[in-house]
Every structure is written in C-alpha cells, then in structure tokens.
Backbone as CSV, one residue per row, in Angstrom:
resi,resn,N_x,N_y,N_z,CA_x,CA_y,CA_z,C_x,C_y,C_z
1,MET,0.859,-1.174,0.000,0.000,0.000,0.000,0.899,1.228,0.000
2,GLY,0.646,2.127,-0.941,1.433,3.348,-1.046,0.987,4.393,-0.031
3,GLU,1.765,5.462,0.072,1.458,6.530,1.033,0.113,7.179,0.708
4,PHE,-0.163,7.411,-0.591,-1.425,8.020,-0.991,-2.605,7.134,-0.607
5,ASP,-2.451,5.812,-0.828,-3.527,4.875,-0.479,-3.787,4.869,1.029
6,ALA,-2.735,4.958,1.821,-2.882,4.977,3.279,-3.615,6.236,3.726
7,ILE,-3.295,7.374,3.128,-3.969,8.634,3.467,-5.436,8.561,3.080
8,LEU,-5.704,8.033,1.896,-7.082,7.894,1.426,-7.881,6.970,2.343
9,LEU,-7.289,5.852,2.770,-7.953,4.921,3.666,-8.232,5.585,5.019
10,PHE,-7.276,6.346,5.533,-7.448,7.053,6.796,-8.591,8.066,6.697
11,ALA,-8.636,8.841,5.614,-9.690,9.842,5.417,-11.058,9.169,5.320
12,ALA,-11.138,8.069,4.599,-12.411,7.349,4.461,-12.860,6.789,5.801
13,THR,-11.918,6.311,6.602,-12.252,5.788,7.931,-12.843,6.887,8.801
14,LEU,-12.240,8.070,8.766,-12.759,9.192,9.542,-14.156,9.592,9.074
15,LEU,-14.343,9.642,7.773,-15.629,10.060,7.216,-16.747,9.114,7.619
16,PHE,-16.494,7.820,7.522,-17.560,6.856,7.774,-17.667,6.446,9.233
17,ALA,-16.701,6.824,10.061,-16.758,6.495,11.483,-17.706,7.415,12.240
18,VAL,-18.053,8.559,11.668,-18.935,9.512,12.331,-20.372,9.172,11.960
19,PRO,-21.236,8.982,12.956,-22.625,8.645,12.631,-23.312,9.737,11.815
20,PRO,-24.308,9.378,10.965,-24.974,10.356,10.109,-25.575,11.523,10.876
21,GLN,-26.120,11.279,12.085,-26.712,12.374,12.843,-25.674,13.435,13.169
22,ALA,-24.430,13.029,13.373,-23.387,13.996,13.721,-23.132,14.945,12.554
23,HIS,-23.229,14.422,11.326,-23.060,15.297,10.158,-24.159,16.352,10.133
24,ALA,-25.408,15.923,10.349,-26.526,16.865,10.319,-26.445,17.841,11.486
25,ALA,-26.054,17.338,12.671,-26.028,18.186,13.853,-24.905,19.219,13.797
26,ALA,-23.958,19.046,12.880,-22.875,20.018,12.767,-23.409,21.358,12.249
27,LEU,-24.548,21.328,11.604,-25.180,22.543,11.100,-25.995,23.167,12.227
28,ALA,-25.873,24.484,12.393,-26.597,25.158,13.473,-27.208,26.449,12.958
29,ILE,-28.239,26.900,13.661,-28.883,28.166,13.311,-27.998,29.329,13.774
30,PRO,-28.127,30.484,13.124,-27.361,31.647,13.570,-27.903,32.210,14.886
31,MET,-27.017,32.795,15.678,-27.479,33.486,16.887,-28.329,34.668,16.433
32,THR,-29.517,34.789,17.023,-30.484,35.789,16.572,-31.227,36.383,17.753
33,ARG,-31.448,37.678,17.689,-32.323,38.352,18.655,-33.455,38.983,17.856
34,GLY,-34.652,38.857,18.400,-35.802,39.427,17.720,-36.934,39.644,18.705
35,THR,-38.070,40.012,18.145,-39.252,40.265,18.960,-40.424,39.509,18.356
36,ALA,-41.081,38.714,19.198,-42.272,38.003,18.750,-43.408,39.013,18.580
37,LEU,-44.451,38.620,17.881,-45.567,39.536,17.627,-46.245,40.021,18.903
38,ASP,-46.127,39.256,19.997,-46.722,39.697,21.256,-45.830,40.686,22.009
39,GLY,-44.662,41.000,21.444,-43.777,41.999,22.031,-42.673,41.448,22.915
40,HIS,-42.645,40.145,23.177,-41.581,39.623,24.041,-40.310,39.375,23.241
41,ALA,-39.182,39.654,23.892,-37.872,39.478,23.256,-37.546,37.988,23.157
42,VAL,-36.956,37.618,22.029,-36.552,36.229,21.793,-35.079,36.231,21.411
43,SER,-34.311,35.376,22.081,-32.893,35.183,21.755,-32.691,33.724,21.392
44,LEU,-32.180,33.502,20.199,-31.917,32.140,19.755,-30.401,31.958,19.633
45,PRO,-29.871,30.869,20.110,-30.549,29.656,20.557,-30.951,29.629,22.035
46,GLN,-30.661,30.648,22.797,-30.910,30.628,24.250,-32.349,30.270,24.620
47,ASP,-33.334,30.712,23.876,-34.736,30.484,24.230,-35.330,29.217,23.620
48,LEU,-34.497,28.365,23.061,-34.994,27.125,22.467,-35.261,26.080,23.534
49,LYS,-36.197,25.212,23.250,-36.509,24.073,24.118,-35.699,22.868,23.638
50,GLN,-35.906,21.713,24.274,-35.122,20.536,23.901,-35.409,20.073,22.474
51,ALA,-36.571,20.395,21.963,-36.911,20.133,20.564,-37.803,21.288,20.113
52,THR,-37.300,22.101,19.197,-38.063,23.247,18.704,-38.128,23.179,17.185
53,VAL,-39.322,23.355,16.663,-39.535,23.385,15.215,-39.528,24.841,14.776
54,LEU,-38.686,25.149,13.799,-38.622,26.492,13.225,-39.213,26.437,11.824
55,ILE,-40.172,27.295,11.549,-40.873,27.331,10.270,-40.486,28.654,9.612
56,LEU,-39.728,28.579,8.530,-39.211,29.785,7.890,-39.795,29.976,6.501
57,GLY,-40.043,31.229,6.173,-40.454,31.607,4.828,-39.519,32.695,4.343
58,PHE,-39.009,32.546,3.136,-38.055,33.508,2.586,-38.653,34.407,1.525
59,SER,-39.957,34.277,1.281,-40.613,35.148,0.303,-42.053,35.403,0.741
60,ARG,-42.632,36.435,0.195,-44.040,36.745,0.468,-44.924,35.582,0.025
61,ASN,-44.520,34.912,-1.051,-45.320,33.809,-1.590,-45.228,32.529,-0.767
62,SER,-44.408,32.523,0.275,-44.302,31.332,1.117,-45.347,31.319,2.235
63,ALA,-46.141,32.367,2.346,-47.102,32.494,3.458,-48.074,31.317,3.542
64,ASP,-48.626,30.873,2.433,-49.576,29.753,2.483,-48.896,28.481,2.972
65,ALA,-47.688,28.217,2.473,-46.966,27.005,2.871,-46.563,27.054,4.344
66,THR,-46.082,28.201,4.808,-45.677,28.304,6.217,-46.898,28.231,7.136
67,THR,-48.002,28.826,6.727,-49.227,28.770,7.525,-49.724,27.332,7.655
68,ALA,-49.675,26.581,6.570,-50.105,25.179,6.613,-49.242,24.382,7.589
69,TRP,-47.930,24.568,7.511,-47.028,23.865,8.437,-47.270,24.324,9.878
70,GLU,-47.432,25.610,10.092,-47.644,26.136,11.449,-48.896,25.522,12.058
71,LYS,-49.991,25.493,11.313,-51.238,24.921,11.823,-51.085,23.444,12.137
72,ALA,-50.382,22.719,11.280,-50.187,21.282,11.493,-49.293,21.020,12.706
73,VAL,-48.209,21.765,12.833,-47.303,21.589,13.976,-48.034,21.939,15.269
74,HIS,-48.768,23.055,15.263,-49.510,23.496,16.447,-50.549,22.455,16.876
75,ALA,-51.249,21.882,15.907,-52.334,20.952,16.208,-51.853,19.529,16.503
76,SER,-50.751,19.113,15.896,-50.393,17.697,15.917,-49.184,17.323,16.761
77,LEU,-48.289,18.255,17.011,-47.037,17.897,17.689,-46.931,18.569,19.051
78,ALA,-46.415,17.829,19.986,-46.159,18.392,21.314,-44.745,18.962,21.302
79,ALA,-44.563,19.993,20.501,-43.234,20.592,20.363,-43.356,22.103,20.385
80,SER,-42.338,22.720,20.899,-42.227,24.171,20.825,-41.981,24.539,19.361
81,TYR,-42.463,25.692,18.931,-42.209,26.102,17.555,-42.190,27.619,17.437
82,PHE,-41.528,28.088,16.384,-41.565,29.487,15.985,-41.852,29.547,14.495
83,ASP,-42.759,30.413,14.101,-43.020,30.725,12.699,-42.222,31.995,12.433
84,MET,-41.302,31.949,11.456,-40.321,33.017,11.299,-40.203,33.487,9.846
85,PRO,-40.999,34.475,9.452,-40.833,35.014,8.100,-39.566,35.868,8.026
86,MET,-38.829,35.731,6.937,-37.593,36.495,6.743,-37.924,37.835,6.102
87,LEU,-37.579,38.917,6.815,-37.832,40.273,6.319,-36.541,41.040,6.043
88,ALA,-35.390,40.390,6.140,-34.109,41.092,6.013,-33.945,41.785,4.665
89,SER,-34.526,41.246,3.612,-34.389,41.857,2.282,-35.287,43.073,2.094
90,ALA,-36.286,43.211,2.950,-37.188,44.375,2.852,-36.468,45.601,3.416
91,PRO,-36.664,46.756,2.811,-36.049,47.967,3.356,-36.484,48.188,4.811
92,ALA,-35.569,48.667,5.641,-35.828,48.829,7.076,-37.069,49.678,7.351
93,PHE,-37.298,50.723,6.553,-38.453,51.589,6.816,-39.783,50.917,6.460
94,VAL,-39.749,49.831,5.691,-40.970,49.120,5.295,-41.300,47.989,6.275
95,ARG,-40.315,47.495,7.001,-40.531,46.345,7.882,-41.646,46.550,8.903
96,PRO,-41.737,47.709,9.578,-42.846,47.877,10.525,-44.218,47.773,9.865
97,ILE,-44.315,48.232,8.638,-45.580,48.130,7.903,-45.901,46.659,7.619
98,ILE,-44.875,45.886,7.237,-45.061,44.458,6.974,-45.470,43.744,8.258
99,VAL,-44.788,44.036,9.371,-45.103,43.395,10.646,-46.527,43.749,11.081
100,HIS,-46.929,44.997,10.884,-48.289,45.407,11.216,-49.308,44.601,10.398
101,SER,-49.029,44.425,9.129,-49.913,43.647,8.263,-49.965,42.184,8.713
102,ILE,-48.808,41.628,9.066,-48.757,40.246,9.539,-49.562,40.104,10.828
103,ARG,-49.389,41.059,11.751,-50.079,41.014,13.041,-51.598,40.973,12.841
104,LYS,-52.097,41.689,11.831,-53.538,41.700,11.563,-54.024,40.342,11.037
105,GLN,-53.136,39.588,10.383,-53.521,38.308,9.786,-53.335,37.118,10.724
106,VAL,-52.413,37.235,11.682,-52.088,36.111,12.568,-52.968,36.179,13.820
107,PRO,-53.632,35.082,14.176,-54.468,35.082,15.384,-53.634,35.367,16.646
108,ASN,-54.202,36.125,17.566,-53.503,36.524,18.796,-52.851,35.365,19.554
109,PRO,-53.503,34.208,19.700,-52.861,33.131,20.472,-51.528,32.658,19.880
110,ILE,-51.305,32.932,18.607,-50.081,32.476,17.949,-48.965,33.528,18.050
111,TRP,-49.278,34.747,18.426,-48.287,35.822,18.479,-47.003,35.462,19.216
112,PRO,-47.048,34.763,20.367,-45.795,34.439,21.053,-44.878,33.511,20.254
113,ASN,-45.455,32.786,19.296,-44.696,31.839,18.480,-44.329,32.392,17.110
114,PHE,-44.580,33.646,16.888,-44.383,34.244,15.566,-43.335,35.344,15.685
115,MET,-42.146,35.118,15.103,-41.057,36.082,15.213,-40.464,36.396,13.839
116,PRO,-40.772,37.571,13.289,-40.153,37.965,12.028,-38.638,38.105,12.191
117,LEU,-37.893,37.629,11.199,-36.437,37.738,11.197,-36.025,38.943,10.351
118,THR,-35.093,39.718,10.850,-34.670,40.918,10.125,-33.168,40.952,9.859
119,SER,-32.462,39.858,10.167,-31.013,39.851,9.923,-30.521,38.446,9.599
120,ASP,-29.315,38.386,9.079,-28.591,37.148,8.773,-29.369,36.200,7.863
121,GLU,-29.905,36.759,6.795,-30.660,35.928,5.850,-29.807,34.790,5.297
122,SER,-28.541,35.063,4.988,-27.691,34.004,4.423,-27.444,32.893,5.439
123,GLY,-27.257,33.249,6.709,-27.071,32.226,7.740,-28.298,31.359,7.921
124,TRP,-29.469,31.991,7.889,-30.718,31.238,8.010,-30.957,30.367,6.786
125,LYS,-30.626,30.879,5.611,-30.785,30.067,4.397,-29.884,28.834,4.449
126,GLN,-28.673,29.015,4.953,-27.761,27.886,5.067,-28.311,26.858,6.058
127,ALA,-28.759,27.301,7.217,-29.294,26.384,8.227,-30.536,25.650,7.719
128,ALA,-31.332,26.329,6.895,-32.579,25.739,6.389,-32.373,24.867,5.162
129,GLY,-31.174,24.902,4.579,-30.959,24.159,3.340,-31.692,24.791,2.179
130,PHE,-31.698,26.128,2.149,-32.435,26.875,1.127,-32.021,26.451,-0.272
131,SER,-33.015,26.348,-1.151,-32.792,26.016,-2.554,-33.406,27.109,-3.417
132,SER,-32.614,27.647,-4.327,-33.153,28.671,-5.231,-34.231,28.094,-6.140
133,ALA,-34.305,26.781,-6.230,-35.366,26.134,-7.008,-36.700,26.142,-6.258
134,ALA,-36.658,26.441,-4.946,-37.886,26.449,-4.139,-37.921,27.688,-3.244
135,PRO,-37.899,28.885,-3.838,-37.840,30.112,-3.024,-39.121,30.381,-2.231
136,ASP,-40.238,29.823,-2.680,-41.523,30.093,-2.037,-41.978,28.965,-1.106
137,ALA,-41.098,28.027,-0.834,-41.432,26.897,0.035,-41.377,27.322,1.498
138,ALA,-42.008,26.524,2.334,-41.822,26.646,3.783,-40.607,25.793,4.117
139,TYR,-39.699,26.356,4.862,-38.494,25.640,5.281,-38.663,25.275,6.748
140,ILE,-38.631,23.973,7.030,-38.886,23.461,8.372,-37.571,22.917,8.922
141,ILE,-37.205,23.399,10.116,-35.967,22.962,10.759,-36.310,22.497,12.167
142,LEU,-35.831,21.334,12.550,-35.943,20.858,13.923,-34.582,21.043,14.580
143,VAL,-34.563,21.801,15.673,-33.315,22.075,16.376,-33.419,21.652,17.842
144,ASP,-32.255,21.443,18.442,-32.223,21.183,19.874,-31.989,22.498,20.609
145,ARG,-31.829,22.440,21.916,-31.706,23.673,22.713,-30.418,24.445,22.437
146,THR,-29.448,23.822,21.752,-28.215,24.533,21.396,-28.308,25.188,20.021
147,GLY,-29.367,24.884,19.284,-29.525,25.407,17.929,-28.993,24.478,16.851
148,ALA,-28.528,23.285,17.249,-28.040,22.310,16.273,-29.222,21.763,15.472
149,VAL,-29.040,21.702,14.160,-30.093,21.220,13.260,-30.087,19.696,13.255
150,HIS,-31.258,19.100,13.528,-31.391,17.645,13.542,-32.236,17.119,12.388
151,TRP,-33.037,17.966,11.784,-33.907,17.528,10.674,-34.351,18.779,9.943
152,GLN,-34.507,18.662,8.640,-34.986,19.807,7.862,-35.664,19.323,6.590
153,THR,-36.572,20.153,6.094,-37.223,19.872,4.825,-37.757,21.176,4.252
154,HIS,-37.944,21.180,2.964,-38.708,22.255,2.339,-39.761,21.637,1.420
155,ASP,-40.075,20.383,1.709,-41.133,19.693,0.978,-42.492,20.249,1.400
156,PRO,-43.462,20.175,0.514,-44.818,20.583,0.907,-45.318,19.723,2.066
157,LEU,-46.219,20.268,2.845,-46.808,19.541,3.966,-47.624,18.364,3.459
158,THR,-47.299,17.186,3.960,-48.090,15.980,3.721,-48.191,15.253,5.057
159,ALA,-49.099,14.316,5.146,-49.237,13.529,6.369,-47.943,12.768,6.655
160,ASP,-47.300,12.253,5.603,-46.045,11.516,5.794,-44.929,12.413,6.317
161,ARG,-44.800,13.623,5.752,-43.740,14.541,6.206,-44.005,14.986,7.639
162,LEU,-45.259,15.239,7.992,-45.585,15.619,9.360,-45.282,14.459,10.317
163,ALA,-45.582,13.235,9.891,-45.281,12.061,10.717,-43.766,11.907,10.903
164,GLN,-42.999,12.148,9.839,-41.532,12.086,9.957,-41.036,13.121,10.958
165,LEU,-41.562,14.332,10.871,-41.171,15.377,11.813,-41.539,14.967,13.239
166,GLY,-42.730,14.421,13.419,-43.153,13.968,14.740,-42.225,12.898,15.302
167,THR,-41.806,11.969,14.458,-40.867,10.924,14.874,-39.550,11.539,15.313
168,GLU,-39.060,12.503,14.544,-37.786,13.159,14.875,-37.896,13.977,16.159
169,VAL,-39.040,14.626,16.376,-39.260,15.383,17.620,-39.220,14.423,18.809
170,ARG,-39.908,13.293,18.692,-39.931,12.317,19.792,-38.537,11.757,20.054
171,LYS,-37.778,11.461,18.989,-36.414,10.955,19.172,-35.551,11.982,19.888
172,LEU,-35.623,13.222,19.444,-34.809,14.273,20.038,-35.216,14.528,21.485
173,THR,-36.503,14.488,21.766,-36.988,14.688,23.128,-36.531,13.563,24.040
174,SER,-36.581,12.324,23.555,-36.168,11.196,24.395,-34.661,11.157,24.590
175,GLU,-33.873,11.633,23.621,-32.408,11.670,23.730,-31.943,12.635,24.799
176,THR,-32.694,13.701,24.996,-32.233,14.761,25.893,-32.777,14.625,27.312
177,ARG,-33.518,13.591,27.582,-34.050,13.411,28.943,-33.027,12.757,29.816
C-alpha cells in the first residue's frame, strides 16, 4: 500500500466512522435576537426548548406554505415552535408596515410563536438548506436547545412529512431526557 492509499484509507475511515446524525447536527442556526408579535424578546438559541420546530419563509409567496405547516405543527405535535418570516431583504423603513400587516392576519394566540427575522438571511438560508429552485417553500428545521439542526425539509406539507417530523421530535426529546 502506497502513502497516498494509506492517506485515502485514513480519510475514508474518519468520514464513515462519524454517525450520520453527527453530520446533520454540525449545522446550526445563527445566533439571533428578535421580537415576537406579542412583544416579548426572543434570543436564539438561548430560548430554544429541547426540541423546537422552526418554520421559515423567505418570500411573500411562502405564506400559504408556512401557515399550513404552522397549523399542522400546532395541532399535531407536542413541540415548541416558531413561525419566522424572513424580512431582512425588505427595506428597514418598510418592515414595521409588513409586521403590522402580519399582526392583523395572525391570530392573537399564535403571536408568542411568531417572530419575524430581520437579519442574517444568508445564515438562516444555510441552516434551512435553502434552494433557489424552491424560493416560495416553507423551510422546516428541527433544532435542539443549542440550535443544532437535527432535521430539515422544504417539501410541501403531507401527512407523511408531518409524521416524519413527529418521529424526529420524539427521538430528540427522548435523547435529551
């Protein structure tokens, strides 16, 4: 075995010795401070629970998809969640108008779980696995209390995808007990 072959074998051993979850968990959400629609300050990852579902929309056209996921997560999963529309690309002077419009559309009981994002769009896109082929999708991320990403999708809401998310929430919750 030559020196190159030995190096290649060593690199392959390292790559495959790490469990798949460790690869996914290496991705984390950006540190973020914001305000939920009810006015309370939110700091991420500090305010995350042991399993938190983050529902992100990166365009105005993602509202229907994010709303569908939010309603399903709220109704079906015993998990903490935040619905987080990205407003960083909107001019700063327009953001309050957008938030006011959102507040009128979102039911009051959901306000504590609804936090518009106004910074680090590229970091959030990376954490969400953003695809330019699906700019109007809802991006769903399951994170632990440190902000490590354990599961993500931008697939449309289906019963199967919701069940997969539920399974991952239960696994993550049981791992951290």
